[in-house]
N, C-alpha and C positions, 0 to 999 in steps of 0.2 A: 699417741705415744711418740715421744721424740727418741730417736736412737742415734747415738754418735759413737762410731768406732774410733778407737785410739790405739796407738802402739805402746805408749807409756802412760802411767798415771801421773797426774800433777803431783808436786811435792805435798800439797794439802791432802789429796786423796790418799797417797801412800801413808802419810802420818796418821790420818784418821783410821785407815784400815789396820795398820800394824799396831796402832795404839788402842785398838778396840779390846773389849774384855776377852780374856783368854778363856775359852770354853771347850777346849779339846779338839778332836778330829773334825776335819772339814773336807769337802770336795770343792774344787774350783772347776766350774763349767766354763770352757773357753770357746767362744764363737768367733771363728777366724775368717778373715777376708784377706786374700793374697794379692800382691801386685802381679801384674801381667809378667813383668820381667824384674828379676832381683836387682837391687841397687845397693851394692857394697860401697862403703865409704871410700875405699881405695880405687873404685872404678872397675874392679876386676869382674869377670864373668857377666858382661852386660846382656848376654843372650840366655842366661840361665832363668828358667821360669821361677817366679816368686815362690810357688809351691815347693819346688825342689830345694830352694835355699832354706825354707822353713822346715822341711823334713830333715835337713842336716841338724838343725837345732833340736828337733824332736828326738832324733837318735841320741844326741849328746845329753839331753836333759834326763834321760832314764837313770843314768848313774848319779846325777845330782839329786834327783828325788830319793833314790835308795840311800844316799849318804845321810839324809836327814830323817829316814824312816818313812818316807812317802812312797807312792807308787802311781804309775799310770793306770787308770781304771778303764779308759776307753778312748779310742780315736777313730774317726771315720769321716769320709767325704760326704757332704750334703748332696743329696740327689734330687729332691723335689720337696714341695710343700703340700701337705694334705689339708691343713686347717689354718685359717687366719690369713693375714695379708701383710707383706712387707714389700718395700720398693725393690729391694735386691736381697737375695739370699746370701747367707754366709757360705764360704767354701768348705769349711771343715768344722767339726766339733771335737774337742778333746776334753777329757775329764781327768784331773789329777787329784789324788788324795794326799793330804798332809796331816800329820799328827796334831798340829797346832799352828797358830799364826806365827809363833816364834820359830818353828821349824821352817816355815816358808820363808821368813825373813832371813834366817841363817843360810838357806839355799841361795836366795837371790843375791846375797852379799858375798858368796864364796868365789874364790878365784876361778874355780872350775866352771861355775855357771857364767861368770863374767866373760870367760874365754869363748863361750858359744853364742852369746847374745848377738854377735855380728850377723849370724845367719838368720836369727829371728827378725832383727831390724831390717835386713836386706829383703826378706821375703814378705813381711806383713804390710798390708795396706792399713789394717786396723783390726780391732777385736773388741769384744766385750768379755770381761771376766766376772763371773757371777759366783759368789760364795754360797755354798749350800751346807746344810747340817741334816744329818739323819733324824728322822722322827722317832721318838721313843727311846 
């Protein structure tokens, strides 16, 4: 199994995801890997841990989720691995619920969301975003 953490989807990935069939509520499972030190575009706060920069984003994204009818379902630090094998564990898992793909797209395009992405970009080394649907 090949695993590649990224910070942003390619334009093709974003188009395919947001252009997919609309089928209601979904949860995004985010497997997050942080930079050792945050890297803000303006060079500020070079000693800030990447985790702390990302947590600023996490605090701000709560209101963005609520504005489109979504909510944070879970977030927690990864502590260890019981089963399976990976070269390197992710640092954190976060699960966000959205009422639809359209709601998620509306959120990520909003000025409020765009204003906080600098913290996400500064703190993340990479991530996997996995779309999930409830069974039944």
